[in-house]
N, C-alpha and C positions, 0 to 999 in steps of 0.2 A: 573699750571696742574699737578695732581698727574700722578706718572708713572703707565701704565697698569697692572692690575693685572696677575698674573704668573700663569698660569694652569701647573696643573699636565703632566709630560711627557706621552705619548701615549704608550700604549701597543700594540704587534704584535702579529696578528690571522694568522698561517697559515691554509691552510684547503685543503683537497686531498678528491676527491670522487671516494668509492671504491664499490665493491659489497657485499651488506650484509653480507655473508656469512665472506668475508675480514677482516670486520671493527673493530673486536677486535684484530687481529695479526696487523694491521695498528695503531691500537689504542696504543697498548705497545710498538710500534717503536717511537709513540709521547712521551710517556711517560719520554723516556731514554733523547730524547732534548728538552723538555718545560718544564719549570719549572715554569710557570705559571697556570700551569693546561692543561688540554686533556679532551673534549667535544666530544660524537657520538650522532651523531645527526641521526637518523635509521628513516627509511621510517616506517609507521604504515599505519594498518588497522583498522576499529572495532573489537571490541571483544565483549564479553558477556555483562561485565561492562567497560573494561576501552579500550582506545586504546592498542592493542599489535604489536610490532616487525613483521614487513613482512621481512624476512629473504633472499628472493628473490627479493626483489628492492636493490637500491642503497642507499649507507648510506653516510654520511659527517662527515668524522673525523676532528675535527679541534683541533689546540695547540696555546698556546698561552706564549707570549716571553716578559720578563720584557722591561722595555725602555731601550734603547743601547745597547740589546743585535743586534747579527749579525743574522739576518733572512737567508741573501742569503747563509751562511755558513752553518749554519741549515738546511735549504731546500736542499742543495746539499749533506748532510751528510745522510739525511733522504731517499733522492732519491738512494741513492746508496743502503742504508738496505734494503729500499723495493723492489729493482733490484734483491735482494737476498733470498726473504720473499716467501714462500709455496702460493702466491696469485692465485685465480681463475681467475682476469681477470686484465688487466695492472691500475692503477690508474688515475685520470685526475685531475689534479692538478689545484687548484684556485689560482687567483691574490692574495696574500698578503695584508693583508689591516690593519692600524691602528685603533687602540680604545681609547677613551679616557676613565681611570678608571674604571668611574663609568656602562660606557658601557660595560668593561671587566668583572667587576663585576655579572652585569644584565646575561648575556652570559649564566652562570650556568641554570639562572631560567627558561630560552628557552628549555635548553635541557635535564635537569635532571626532569623527571614525575613521578609521583605515581608508583610504579609497583608493582604488585602482583608474590610473591613468592612462589611455592608450594601451601598448601592448606588454612594457615591461614596468614603467614606472609604479609605483604603490609611495603614496603618501601618508605619512601616521603618524600622528601625536608622540611624545617621550614617554607617557605613560603604557603607553600599546603593548601588548603583549604580542601580536601578528606578524607571524615573522616573514610570509608572503610566500611565493614558489623560488624555485632556484632558478637564479638567472633576473628575478626580478633588481631592478637600480631602486632600490630603498630611500626614501627622502625623510628625514626625521625635521617635523615643524612644532615649535613650541607657537601655539596662536596669538600669546601674548595679547597685543594691545589692536588685534585682529589686522595685520597688516598684512596678509596673504596668506592662505593654507592650501588655496588649489581648491576649495569649493565654488568660488567665482567662477563662471564660463569663460571669463579673458583669459585667467591664470592656466583655466585648463587647455584651452586652445594651445596657448603658446608654449604652455608643456607636450604636448601633442608633436607641434611643429618642431620642437627641439628634435625629439624620438626619432621626425624622420628626416633633419635635416644635417644633424649633427653630426661630424664625420671623428673619429678617433684623430687625438693630435692636434682639433684645432682650437685658436685662441677665442677667446668670447668675451662678448660684452653685456651686462644685461645691466641696462638702462632704467632706473626708477626700481631699484632690487625690493623694498620692502621688507619682507622676511626673508630674502634672502633666498626662496626656494626656485625661482629659475637657475640661479648661478648655481646652487647646490646640485640641481637636478644636470645641470650642464656637466659639472665635476664627475658625478654617479656615471653620465652617460660617455666620457672617454675626454673630455676636453682637458689640454694640456695647461690651460691657463684661463681662469675667467677673472675679470674685473665687474666689481658690482658697485653698483654708484647710487647714490640717493642725496636728493637735496636737505632731506628732513633729519637731523641727525638722532632721531630717536627710532626710525626707520633702521638707518647706520648701526646703531648699537643692538637692536633686534636679531639683524643679519649676523653680525662678528658672533653672536652669542647662537645664533643657531650653524651657524660653519663650523664653530668648535664643535657642538655636539654631532656635528656628523662626522668630525675630526676629515675637514678638506682644505683645512688651514695650509697646506702646501700648494693650494692651487687656485682657490678663491681668495680675493681680497677686498675685503668690502671697505669702502671709503665715502666720505662725503663729495659731494662735486655734480654735472652735469655736463653735457656737450658745449662747446666744444675744448673750452679750457680745461675739462676733466681728463681728458685723454692725451692732450698736446700732441704730440708725434705718433701716438701708437695707431696700428691699423689692426684689424680682427678680422678672422672669417666668420664670424656670426655676430650678430648682434640682436639681442632680445629685448623689447620696450614694451609694456604693458601700463601706457600712462593714455595720458586725455589725447584724443584728436587733436585738439589746440596746438598741444605741445608737440606733437608728430610733424603737423603740418611747419609750425616755426623752427624745427631743427633737424627738417628734410636733406637741406644742403649737408649740414654738418655729418648726419648719420655715412651719405655720401661718400664722404670724405673720411671718415672710419672705418672703412670696409675696403678690405684688398678689393681687387676685382675679381668677379664673378663669386664674391662674397654671399650670404644669403642675409637678408632683412627680414624678422620677425614682429611685427607690432601688433597692437588690438589695445583694447579700453575702449573703442570707441560703438556707435551704435550704427546700425544698419545704415540709415539714412546718409550717414558720413564716410561711406566705403569707397564709393563711386569718387567724390571729389577728391579723398586722400591717395587716392591709386592714382589720381591724374597729377598730383601734385609728385608723387614719387617719380613719376615717369618724365616729371621736366628737368628732374636732376639725375636722370642716367638708371632709373631703376625698371626692371621689368617686372610685372606684377605676375606670380605665376597661378595663384590662385587666391580665393577668397575662400574663410572659413566660417561656418555659420551657425554659433550657438542661440537659439531662442531670437531674443532682440539684438543679441552681441555681434560683432563681427572680428574677425585678423584677417591681415594680409600678409602673405609670404610673398617677398619679392627679392630677386635677385641683383645686381648691381653690375651694369653692362661691362664686359670685357673677357679674357679667355676663363674659360671654364674650369 
């Protein structure tokens, strides 16, 4: 009698129900502990064209752990992290469950749906058949290991700012590219060239995959690196950096040096209490802050480098 076939070990899903307004804060904490990815299942209501997120209703945040992970330890760490997080209401934990690898992969398909951002941008997963409207700039993103799908407010704010500020023929730098979503959107919006940099080789690999899927390899180059060494003497018309506030502060001078006079800087990845300080740092290196965008507790800054417009 032949031996039974061996099935791949199960992944582990941990989940917590939170107030809709708290979902991204909680998801950020999960991303620090869940290498198998994080999915946010928001409550939705019917919109004009698609389902839109209902921020007033509860959302479910799910994190995935690879086979063999100590789920009890991860849950303890997350409970401590969320205890000190600025949440509107206490989280309600669900029982952890095991998922075969095929169900873990399919879980992305349930929670990553097409989403409209700004006036023209439509972000969708590869398996979606949603075509959008005539004139839409469609960005197809494989969620992979949660390097960025447009669901996070900081990504959405950067995408809207790109739509407003990018001009056809611009040279663009996407610093901290993650999945490559901002770089691909820039190409779709008319950029002549986009350099996408990230210090994480896995993110660079994910970005290259998504760039190829979107057929913009002639416009977007994804490579490992950061400022200032990653661009050498290159200059850009627009820089988008969805990274931490501390990194923006540290690289402020390099960001200014990599922009043409009159160029636009779009930065996000920081909370409301950091916005004023970062605006001051940017002003010290020659930027004029034009506006500060807000979504929940998150902020984005749009600034222009001094010089002729």
